[in-house]
KEBA-95906 format. One record per atom (N, C-alpha, C): residue in three letters; x, y, z. Coordinates in steps of 0.2 Angstrom, whole numbers, plus 5000, padded with zeros to 4 digits. Layout:
BEGIN
ALAXYZ/...
***
This chain:
BEGIN
UNK546357165526/UNK546057215529/UNK545657265522/UNK545057265525/UNK544657305520/UNK544257365521/UNK544257425520/UNK543957475522/UNK543357495516/UNK542757525519/UNK542257565513/UNK542357615515/UNK542357645509/UNK542357735507/UNK541757745504/UNK541657795504/UNK542057865506/UNK541657895513/UNK542157895517/UNK542057925524/UNK541957985524/UNK541457995529/UNK541158075530/UNK541458125527/UNK542058125532/UNK542558175530/UNK542758175524/UNK542858125519/UNK543058125512/UNK542458145508/UNK541858135509/UNK541258145506/UNK541258225506/UNK541258255512/UNK541258325513/UNK541758365510/UNK542458325509/UNK542958355506/UNK542858365498/UNK542358315496/UNK542158305489/UNK541858355488/UNK541158365490/UNK540658395490/UNK540858465489/UNK541458495490/UNK541558565489/UNK541558585484/UNK541758535479/UNK541658525471/UNK541258565468/UNK540558565474/UNK539958595471/UNK539358565474/UNK538958625475/UNK538558605480/UNK538058565478/UNK537858505480/UNK537058465478/UNK537258405473/UNK537958405472/UNK538458335470/UNK538058285474/UNK537858225470/UNK537758165472/UNK538258095471/UNK538458075477/UNK538958025475/UNK538757935476/UNK538757895471/UNK538757845469/UNK539057785476/UNK538757745478/UNK539057715483/UNK539757675479/UNK540257665483/UNK541057675481/UNK541457635489/UNK541957605485/UNK542257555489/UNK543057555488/UNK543357565494/UNK544157565493/UNK544657485497/UNK544857445494/UNK545057395496/UNK545857405498/UNK546257385503/UNK546757395507/UNK547057305504/UNK547457295501/UNK547657195500/UNK548457205500/UNK548457145500/UNK549157135500/UNK549457045501/UNK550057035501/UNK550456975502/UNK551056975504/UNK551156935508/UNK551856945512/UNK552256865512/UNK552556865507/UNK553156805508/UNK553856805510/UNK554056775515/UNK554656765517/UNK554856725518/UNK555556675518/UNK555856625518/UNK556556625520/UNK556756575522/UNK557556555523/UNK557856515518/UNK558156515515/UNK558556475509/UNK559156475509/UNK559456405505/UNK560056415504/UNK560056395498/UNK560456415491/UNK560556415486/UNK561356405484/UNK561656365481/UNK562056335477/UNK562156325469/UNK562856365467/UNK562756355460/UNK563456335458/UNK563556295452/UNK564056275451/UNK564356345444/UNK564856345444/UNK565356365438/UNK565156385434/UNK565056315430/UNK564956295423/UNK565456325418/UNK565256365412/UNK565856385407/UNK565856455407/UNK566256485402/UNK566056565400/UNK565556575395/UNK565256615397/UNK564756645393/UNK564756665386/UNK565556685384/UNK565656695378/UNK566456695377/UNK566656675371/UNK567256645370/UNK567356695364/UNK568256725363/UNK568456735357/UNK569056715355/UNK569356695349/UNK569756655344/UNK569856595348/UNK569456555349/UNK569456465352/UNK569656485358/UNK569456525363/UNK569556525370/UNK570156575373/UNK570356605367/UNK571056645370/UNK570656695376/UNK570156725373/UNK569556775379/UNK569156735382/UNK569056725389/UNK568456715390/UNK568156765393/UNK567456765392/UNK567156835396/UNK566356795399/UNK566456825406/UNK565756815409/UNK565756745412/UNK566356705414/UNK566356645416/UNK565856655423/UNK565356615425/UNK565056595432/UNK565656585437/UNK565356595443/UNK565756575450/UNK565456535453/UNK565856495456/UNK565556435461/UNK565256465467/UNK564656465469/UNK564456495475/UNK563956445480/UNK563956475485/UNK563556435490/UNK563356485496/UNK562556505497/UNK562356555502/UNK561856545504/UNK561856555510/UNK561056565514/UNK560856615516/UNK560256615514/UNK559956695514/UNK559156705518/UNK559156745521/UNK558356775520/UNK558056805513/UNK557456775510/UNK557256815504/UNK556656815504/UNK556356875498/UNK555656875498/UNK555456815493/UNK554756815493/UNK554456785489/UNK554456725485/UNK554556685491/UNK554856605487/UNK554456585484/UNK553756575487/UNK553056555484/UNK552656605480/UNK552756665481/UNK552256725478/UNK552556765479/UNK552356845476/UNK552656895475/UNK552256925482/UNK552956965485/UNK552756995491/UNK552357075489/UNK551857085488/UNK551657145486/UNK551057185490/UNK550857245490/UNK550357265493/UNK549957305487/UNK549357325489/UNK548957375483/UNK548457415485/UNK548057455483/UNK547557495484/UNK547057475477/UNK546457455480/UNK545957455473/UNK545357495474/UNK545057525471/UNK544357555472/UNK543957555465/UNK543357575467/UNK542757555463/UNK542157615466/UNK541957615460/UNK541157685460/UNK540557635455/UNK540157615459/UNK539457615454/UNK539157655451/UNK539257655445/UNK538757735440/UNK538257715438/UNK537857665439/UNK537257625438/UNK537257605432/UNK536857585428/UNK536657555422/UNK536957505419/UNK537457475423/UNK537957425421/UNK538657465419/UNK538657545421/UNK539357555423/UNK539757565428/UNK540357565427/UNK540857555435/UNK541457575433/UNK541657635439/UNK542357665437/UNK542857625442/UNK543457625441/UNK543957575445/UNK544657605444/UNK545057595450/UNK545657595448/UNK546057535453/UNK546757535452/UNK547057485454/UNK547857525454/UNK548157525460/UNK548757535463/UNK549057495467/UNK549657465462/UNK550057395466/UNK550757395466/UNK551057375472/UNK551757395472/UNK551857325475/UNK552757305473/UNK553057255475/UNK553657265480/UNK553857225484/UNK554457255487/UNK554857195491/UNK555357185494/UNK555757145498/UNK555757145503/UNK555357095508/UNK555157095514/UNK556057085519/UNK556457065516/UNK557157045520/UNK557457105518/UNK557357145517/UNK557757225515/UNK557257275515/UNK556557275515/UNK556057325516/UNK556157385509/UNK556457365505/UNK556557395499/UNK556057385493/UNK555957435490/UNK555357425485/UNK555757395478/UNK555357335475/UNK555657305469/UNK555357345462/UNK555457315457/UNK555257335450/UNK555557415449/UNK556257405450/UNK556657445449/UNK556557535453/UNK556257505459/UNK556157565464/UNK555457615462/UNK554957585458/UNK554257595457/UNK553757585463/UNK553457635465/UNK553057615471/UNK552457585470/UNK552257585464/UNK551757545462/UNK551857515453/UNK552557475454/UNK552657435449/UNK552357395445/UNK551957355449/UNK551657305448/UNK551057325442/UNK550657355445/UNK550157375441/UNK549857455444/UNK549657495439/UNK549457575439/UNK548957585436/UNK548357565435/UNK548057585431/UNK547157615432/UNK546857635429/UNK546157655430/UNK545657635425/UNK545057605426/UNK544657565422/UNK543957595420/UNK543557595417/UNK542957585416/UNK542457525413/UNK542057505416/UNK541757445414/UNK540957455411/UNK540857445406/UNK540157465402/UNK539957385402/UNK539157395398/UNK538957335397/UNK539257305392/UNK539857325389/UNK540057305381/UNK540757285384/UNK540857285389/UNK541657265393/UNK541957315395/UNK542457305398/UNK542957355402/UNK543657375398/UNK543757435400/UNK544357485396/UNK544957505402/UNK545557465401/UNK546157495405/UNK546757535405/UNK546857585407/UNK547257635404/UNK547857625410/UNK548557625409/UNK548857625414/UNK549457575413/UNK549957565418/UNK550357485417/UNK549957445420/UNK550057395415/UNK549757335418/UNK549957295415/UNK549657215416/UNK550057145414/UNK550057135407/UNK550357095403/UNK550357095395/UNK549857045396/UNK549457035391/UNK548856995389/UNK549256915391/UNK549756905386/UNK550056835386/UNK550156815393/UNK550356855398/UNK550556835405/UNK549956775407/UNK549356805409/UNK548656785410/UNK548556705407/UNK548856695401/UNK548556615399/UNK549156575401/UNK549656595405/UNK550056555410/UNK549756565417/UNK549656625419/UNK549256625425/UNK548656595428/UNK548056595422/UNK547456555423/UNK547756475425/UNK548256465423/UNK548356375424/UNK548756355429/UNK549356405430/UNK549856365435/UNK549656365442/UNK549756315444/UNK549556275451/UNK549856315456/UNK550456365456/UNK550956405461/UNK550656475461/UNK551056515462/UNK550756575464/UNK551356625459/UNK551656615455/UNK552256645452/UNK552656675457/UNK552856635461/UNK553456655465/UNK554156625463/UNK554656615467/UNK555256635465/UNK555456555462/UNK555056505466/UNK555156445464/UNK554556415457/UNK554356445456/UNK553756435452/UNK553856425444/UNK554156355441/UNK554356365435/UNK553856375430/UNK553256395432/UNK552756415426/UNK552756475425/UNK553256505429/UNK553456595427/UNK553656625421/UNK554056545417/UNK554356565410/UNK553556585406/UNK553356525404/UNK552656525400/UNK552756555394/UNK553356535392/UNK553456555386/UNK553656635385/UNK553656685389/UNK553756735392/UNK554256755392/UNK554856735387/UNK555556755389/UNK555656845387/UNK555156875384/UNK555256935384/UNK555056955389/UNK555357015392/UNK555157045400/UNK554557085398/UNK554257115392/UNK553957155392/UNK552957105390/UNK553257055392/UNK552556995391/UNK552456985399/UNK552657005403/UNK552457005411/UNK552157075412/UNK552457145412/UNK552157205413/UNK552357255407/UNK551757295407/UNK551957355400/UNK551857405403/UNK552257475401/UNK551857535403/UNK551457545398/UNK551257605398/UNK550657645392/UNK550357605391/UNK549857545394/UNK549357515391/UNK548757525390/UNK548557495383/UNK547657515384/UNK547557455383/UNK547157435387/UNK546657355385/UNK545957365387/UNK545857305382/UNK544857305382/UNK544757225385/UNK544157215390/UNK544257165392/UNK543457145390/UNK543457085390/UNK542657045390/UNK542756975395/UNK542056975398/UNK541956915401/UNK541256915401/UNK541056835398/UNK540256815397/UNK540356735399/UNK540056715404/UNK539956645407/UNK540756625408/UNK540856575405/UNK541456535407/UNK542056585402/UNK541956625398/UNK542456655394/UNK542856735396/UNK543356725396/UNK543756785401/UNK544156795393/UNK544456865392/UNK544856885387/UNK544856965387/UNK545456965382/UNK545657035382/UNK546257035377/UNK546057115374/UNK546657125370/UNK546957205372/UNK547657215370/UNK547857265372/UNK548557295366/UNK548557365368/UNK548957405364/UNK549457455367/UNK550257465366/UNK550457495370/UNK551057525366/UNK551157595365/UNK551457625361/UNK552157625363/UNK552357615369/UNK553057585372/UNK552957555378/UNK552957485377/UNK552857445383/UNK553557445388/UNK554057485386/UNK554657485390/UNK555357455388/UNK555457505382/UNK556357485380/UNK556457535377/UNK557157525377/UNK557557575376/UNK557957565369/UNK558257595365/UNK558457605361/UNK559157545360/UNK559457545367/UNK559957515366/UNK559757445373/UNK559757395372/UNK559457345377/UNK560157305379/UNK560357305387/UNK560757255390/UNK560757235396/UNK561057205400/UNK560757175406/UNK560957235410/UNK560457225417/UNK560357275421/UNK561257305425/UNK561157365426/UNK561957385428/UNK561657435434/UNK560957435438/UNK560857465445/UNK560557535441/UNK560457555448/UNK559857615448/UNK560157675444/UNK560857675441/UNK561157735437/UNK561057725428/UNK560857645429/UNK560557655420/UNK560057695417/UNK560057705411/UNK559557775409/UNK559557765401/UNK559157805399/UNK559057805391/UNK559657805386/UNK560157845389/UNK560757865386/UNK561157795387/UNK561457755392/UNK561657685391/UNK561257635390/UNK560757645390/UNK560257585390/UNK560057535395/UNK559757485396/UNK559457435401/UNK559057385399/UNK558857355403/UNK558557275400/UNK557857315400/UNK557657265396/UNK556757265392/UNK556357285399/UNK555857325399/UNK555457335404/UNK555757385410/UNK556357415408/UNK556657455415/UNK556157525416/UNK556357535422/UNK556057605424/UNK556357655419/UNK555757685416/UNK555957755411/UNK556157735405/UNK556157675401/UNK555957645396/UNK555357645393/UNK554857655396/UNK554357665392/UNK554157745390/UNK554457765387/UNK554457855387/UNK554157845380/UNK553657875377/UNK553457865370/UNK553857925366/UNK553857885361/UNK554357955356/UNK553957955347/UNK553958005347/UNK553758025339/UNK553857995335/UNK554557985334/UNK555057965328/UNK555157885329/UNK554857845333/UNK555257775335/UNK554557735339/UNK554657665334/UNK554157615336/UNK554457585341/UNK555057595345/UNK555357535348/UNK554957535355/UNK554857465358/UNK554557445362/UNK553657455362/UNK553457475354/UNK552757455354/UNK552557385354/UNK552057375357/UNK551757305358/UNK550857305357/UNK550757235357/UNK550157225356/UNK550057155358/UNK549457145360/UNK549257055361/UNK548457045363/UNK548656985366/UNK547856965366/UNK547956895371/UNK547356865376/UNK547256815377/UNK546556795377/UNK546456735379/UNK545856705379/UNK545856655386/UNK545456645391/UNK545456585393/UNK544756565394/UNK544556505394/UNK543756485394/UNK543756415400/UNK543256435404/UNK543156375409/UNK542656355408/UNK542656265406/UNK542156245404/UNK541856215409/UNK542056195415/UNK541556195420/UNK542156215426/UNK541856205432/UNK542356205439/UNK542956175439/UNK543056115434/UNK543756065434/UNK544056075427/UNK543956115423/UNK544456105418/UNK544556195415/UNK545156215414/UNK545156295411/UNK545756275404/UNK545756315399/UNK546056315391/UNK546256375392/UNK546756395390/UNK547156465390/UNK547356485380/UNK547556515380/UNK547756535374/UNK548056605374/UNK548656645371/UNK548956695371/UNK549356715367/UNK549356775363/UNK549856785358/UNK550056875359/UNK550756875357/UNK551356945361/UNK551556965354/UNK551657015353/UNK552157065349/UNK552457115351/UNK553157115352/UNK553257175353/UNK553757195345/UNK553757275345/UNK554357295337/UNK554757335343/UNK555357335339/UNK555957355343/UNK556357405339/UNK556157415333/UNK556257485328/UNK557257465328/UNK557457425327/UNK558057405326/UNK558557425333/UNK558357415338/UNK558557435343/UNK559357385344/UNK559857415347/UNK560357365348/UNK560357325354/UNK560757275355/UNK560757235361/UNK561557205362/UNK561757195368/UNK562457205370/UNK562357155378/UNK563057155379/UNK563357115386/UNK563757165390/UNK563357185396/UNK563957215400/UNK564357185403/UNK565157195402/UNK565657145404/UNK565857155410/UNK565957105413/UNK566057095422/UNK566857115422/UNK566757125429/UNK567357135433/UNK568057085432/UNK568657105430/UNK569157035428/UNK569357025421/UNK568857065417/UNK568857045409/UNK569657075407/UNK569957015402/UNK570557075400/UNK570557125394/UNK571157155394/UNK571157205389/UNK571157175381/UNK570957225379/UNK570557275378/UNK569957285380/UNK569657245384/UNK568857265387/UNK568957315394/UNK568457325397/UNK568357365401/UNK567857355405/UNK568057335412/UNK567357305415/UNK566757375415/UNK566257335414/UNK565657385415/UNK565457425409/UNK565857395402/UNK565757445396/UNK565357365393/UNK564957425387/UNK564557355385/UNK564757345378/UNK564957265377/UNK564957245370/UNK564357225366/UNK564257265360/UNK563657285356/UNK563857245352/UNK563157225350/UNK563057155344/UNK562957205338/UNK563357175331/UNK562957215326/UNK562357185323/UNK562057135325/UNK561257125324/UNK560857165329/UNK560357195324/UNK559857225328/UNK559257185328/UNK558957215332/UNK558157185334/UNK557557215331/UNK557357175326/UNK556757185322/UNK555957185328/UNK555957125328/UNK555257115332/UNK555257045338/UNK554857045340/UNK554756975346/UNK554156945345/UNK554056905343/UNK553456865343/UNK553156805345/UNK552756785350/UNK552556735353/UNK551856715356/UNK551756655355/UNK551156625356/UNK551256555363/UNK550756565367/UNK550656495371/UNK550056485373/UNK549856425377/UNK549356395378/UNK549556355383/UNK548956335386/UNK548856315394/UNK548256285396/UNK548356215400/UNK547756195402/UNK547656165410/UNK547156155413/UNK547356155420/UNK546556105422/UNK546656045426/UNK546256005426/UNK546055985433/UNK545555995437/UNK545555985445/UNK545055945445/UNK545255865448/UNK544955805449/UNK544155845453/UNK543555845453/UNK543055855456/UNK543055815462/UNK543255745463/UNK543255705468/UNK543755715473/UNK544255725471/UNK544755745478/UNK545055805476/UNK544955845472/UNK545555915472/UNK546255905469/UNK546355845467/UNK547155855463/UNK547055895458/UNK547555915457/UNK547455965451/UNK548355945445/UNK548055975439/UNK548655945434/UNK548655995431/UNK549156025428/UNK549256085423/UNK549856085419/UNK549756095414/UNK550256105408/UNK550256195404/UNK550856195402/UNK550956255398/UNK551556245393/UNK551256275384/UNK551856275381/UNK551856345378/UNK552456355375/UNK552556425372/UNK553256425368/UNK553056465362/UNK553756465357/UNK553656545355/UNK554356565355/UNK554356635354/UNK555056645348/UNK555056695346/UNK555656715340/UNK555756795340/UNK556456795341/UNK556756865341/UNK556956865334/UNK556556915331/UNK556756935324/UNK557256975323/UNK557856975319/UNK558357015318/UNK558557055311/UNK558657115311/UNK558457155306/UNK558957125298/UNK558757125294/UNK559257095290/UNK559157035288/UNK559156975291/UNK559356915292/UNK558856855294/UNK558856805291/UNK558556765293/UNK558656715300/UNK559156725302/UNK559656695307/UNK559256705315/UNK558756705316/UNK558356715323/UNK558356685328/UNK558156705334/UNK558356675339/UNK557456645341/UNK557656565339/UNK556856535341/UNK556956495348/UNK556556515351/UNK556356495359/UNK555856445359/UNK555756385364/UNK555356355365/UNK555056335373/UNK554656325375/UNK554556325383/UNK553856265384/UNK554056225388/UNK553456175391/UNK553456165399/UNK553056165403/UNK553056145408/UNK552356115411/UNK552556055416/UNK552156025419/UNK551956035427/UNK551456025429/UNK551356015436/UNK550755985439/UNK550955975445/UNK550255955448/UNK550155975455/UNK549555985459/UNK549655995465/UNK549055925468/UNK549255905476/UNK548955865478/UNK548655895486/UNK548155905488/UNK547855915493/UNK547655865499/UNK547955855505/UNK547855795508/UNK547655855515/UNK546955865518/UNK546955885522/UNK547255955524/UNK547455975527/UNK547956035528/UNK548456065524/UNK548756005521/UNK549256005519/UNK549056005510/UNK549656025506/UNK549756015498/UNK550356005496/UNK550355945492/UNK551055925490/UNK551055945484/UNK551455975480/UNK551556005473/UNK552255975470/UNK552155965463/UNK552755965459/UNK552755985453/UNK553356015451/UNK553456045444/UNK553856025439/UNK554056015433/UNK554456005427/UNK554356065420/UNK555156085420/UNK554956145416/UNK555656145410/UNK555556145404/UNK556156165399/UNK556056215396/UNK556456245395/UNK556556325390/UNK557156305384/UNK557156315379/UNK557656305375/UNK557756335368/UNK558256345366/UNK558356375359/UNK558356325356/UNK557856335351/UNK557756275345/UNK558256285340/UNK558556345339/UNK559256365335/UNK559856385340/UNK559956435336/UNK560656475340/UNK561156435344/UNK561056435349/UNK561656395353/UNK561356335353/UNK560756315353/UNK560356235354/UNK560456235361/UNK560556295366/UNK560656265373/UNK559756255377/UNK559856245383/UNK559256245386/UNK559356255393/UNK558556235396/UNK558656265404/UNK558256205407/UNK558256165410/UNK557956115413/UNK557756105421/UNK557056115423/UNK557156125430/UNK556556075434/UNK556656065440/UNK556256025443/UNK556056055448/UNK555456055451/UNK555356075460/UNK554756025463/UNK554856025471/UNK554555975474/UNK554456015480/UNK553756015482/UNK553456075487/UNK552956045492/UNK552956085497/UNK552456065504/UNK552256105505/UNK551556125508/UNK551456185511/UNK550856165517/UNK550756185523/UNK550356155528/UNK549956245530/UNK549456225528/UNK548956285530/UNK548756305539/UNK548756345541/UNK548956365548/UNK548256405547/UNK547956425543/UNK547256455541/UNK547056465533/UNK546656525534/UNK546356525525/UNK546956575524/UNK547156615528/UNK547656665526/UNK548356655526/UNK548556615531/UNK549356605531/UNK549556525532/UNK550256525529/UNK550356465527/UNK551056445527/UNK551256385530/UNK551956375529/UNK552156335523/UNK552856335521/UNK552856295515/UNK553656295515/UNK553856245511/UNK554456225509/UNK554556205502/UNK555156225500/UNK555156205493/UNK555956185490/UNK556056145486/UNK556856115483/UNK556656115477/UNK557056145473/UNK557256165466/UNK557856165463/UNK557956135457/UNK558556135453/UNK558456135445/UNK558856185445/UNK558856195435/UNK559456195435/UNK559556155428/UNK560356135425/UNK560156175418/UNK560856215417/UNK560956245410/UNK561356185406/UNK561056195399/UNK561556145395/UNK561656195389/UNK562356205390/UNK562556255386/UNK562556265377/UNK562456195376/UNK562456205370/UNK562956205365/UNK562956235359/UNK563656225355/UNK563756305354/UNK564256335351/UNK564456395350/UNK563956435345/UNK563956495347/UNK563356535341/UNK563756605341/UNK563756635335/UNK563956695334/UNK563356745334/UNK563556795339/UNK563056825340/UNK563056915338/UNK563656925334/UNK563756975330/UNK564157025333/UNK564456965340/UNK565057015344/UNK565657015342/UNK566057075342/UNK566657075341/UNK567257115346/UNK567757095349/UNK568157145354/UNK568757155348/UNK568757225351/UNK569257265345/UNK569857225346/UNK570457225339/UNK570857175342/UNK571057125343/UNK570357105345/UNK570557025346/UNK570156985341/UNK569456995340/UNK569056955335/UNK568356955336/UNK567956915333/UNK567256875334/UNK567256845342/UNK566556855343/UNK566356815349/UNK565956765350/UNK566056695351/UNK565556655350/UNK565256635359/UNK564556625360/UNK564056625366/UNK563756565366/UNK563756535371/UNK563456485375/UNK563056485379/UNK562456435381/UNK561956445386/UNK561256425381/UNK560856425387/UNK560156425385/UNK559956485387/UNK559056485386/UNK558956555386/UNK558856575393/UNK558956555398/UNK558956585406/UNK559456625406/UNK560156595403/UNK560656615404/UNK560856665398/UNK560856665392/UNK560956705387/UNK560556765387/UNK559756745388/UNK559356815386/UNK559556855395/UNK559556845400/UNK559456875403/UNK560156935406/UNK560856895400/UNK561456925401/UNK561456985396/UNK560956955389/UNK560857005385/UNK560257065387/UNK559957065393/UNK559457105395/UNK558757085390/UNK558657045389/UNK558057035384/UNK557657005389/UNK557756985394/UNK557256965400/UNK557456965407/UNK557156955413/UNK557356975417/UNK556656945423/UNK556756875423/UNK556256825428/UNK556956785431/UNK557156825436/UNK557856805438/UNK557556715442/UNK557956675442/UNK557956635445/UNK558056615455/UNK557756605458/UNK557656585463/UNK557856655467/UNK557356705467/UNK557456765471/UNK558056805467/UNK558356795463/UNK558956825460/UNK559556805459/UNK559556725461/UNK560156685462/UNK560356675455/UNK559856665452/UNK560156645444/UNK560456585442/UNK560856565437/UNK561256505434/UNK561856535430/UNK562156485430/UNK562856505426/UNK562756435421/UNK563156475415/UNK563156435407/UNK563356375409/UNK563056325407/UNK563356265409/UNK563256225415/UNK563056255421/UNK562956245426/UNK562456215430/UNK562256225436/UNK561556215437/UNK561656255445/UNK560756265446/UNK560756305454/UNK560256265457/UNK560356265464/UNK560056205467/UNK559656265474/UNK559256255476/UNK558856295481/UNK558356265484/UNK558656255493/UNK558056225498/UNK557956295502/UNK557356285503/UNK557056325506/UNK556356335509/UNK556256365516/UNK555756345519/UNK555356425522/UNK554756455521/UNK554556495523/UNK553856525526/UNK553656565526/UNK552956585529/UNK552656635523/UNK551956615521/UNK551656665517/UNK550956685521/UNK550856735521/UNK550156775521/UNK549856835519/UNK549256805517/UNK548856865513/UNK548556905517/UNK548356975514/UNK547857015519/UNK547457055514/
***
């Protein structure tokens, strides 16, 4: 649905600001995407996330689960938005974007309840590039978005993209500069606080706030402070389209955390002296996070078959130690169009190069049938398996019990610590040392 603004009534209302005011041609667009599926998710129990004193105390062991659901965003993010622009003449243009995300199965807002949590910015395009101010995607996100054959839904394994840090997806308070010239598209960005508390831990619901901390990128975490560089971020990306067939991308990302602490929110059923719902804090502190990734996409001109790949590496640097957490990611995919059908496949692996040396490996198979240009039926089958690796000391200790060792790949450990939130399979997740299987079918419609 698209509407042209300004309407006569709106123009008259704006004209009250001054007689004789002239208005350039402007536009307002309402757009969105609806994606709902019925799926079945099966999880194995795996092993405890953490153990103390040789297994005398086990923390966070997953449960074996099997559930059939109606869930949103199976192959693309369910979203809605408004965007507008005004041509100012001589190569100048003003614009804005307000974009939100919701769950069609319940009608609730996603992105921590923010009505425009996906994007919320104003922009000014000049003959020398565009400047945007507000909540935006991090630059390194685009270096994967330009090459994935899917749409960053709950079954797109490219959603990792090397972006294990939650702030590598969206950032509060961002200032960005964009340049487009021929086949070149690129941007650089900076944020004084892209969204980080001084205390970082896994999600605890709507009650989570600055006093008790929360995940990276949580609503309210992006408040700038004069005496702290917590959450400061900067980055860049570049994409070059050599022709209509080949795209090559690269991205860089940096977060400062200014010694922020991180910890595990303890689940129900933990033994004394632990208390369910409290945070087990690490004595280690976060200094910064750095990452880079690369991507490529090639579409065969003769038949439209597509091949894509993304590779990324990141490192969580800790204060006062060289015992940092190193992460590596690789994904490969293909899409094969056959008349109204499209068949797709992806494989991915994200792993700790040190720390636990755990890894998470995924395989996705998909099929789609286009009912029209806007409406598509789809089916997906995906499995992700966690290799828990070896015991690693993350600096946790239980009073009166002793040091805690943790297990798991980045999908398990980083999510439990609040360092990331890219929930597998629409929030189903995966247990350490276990596997999760998703089978679903649904309908996607864009407007």
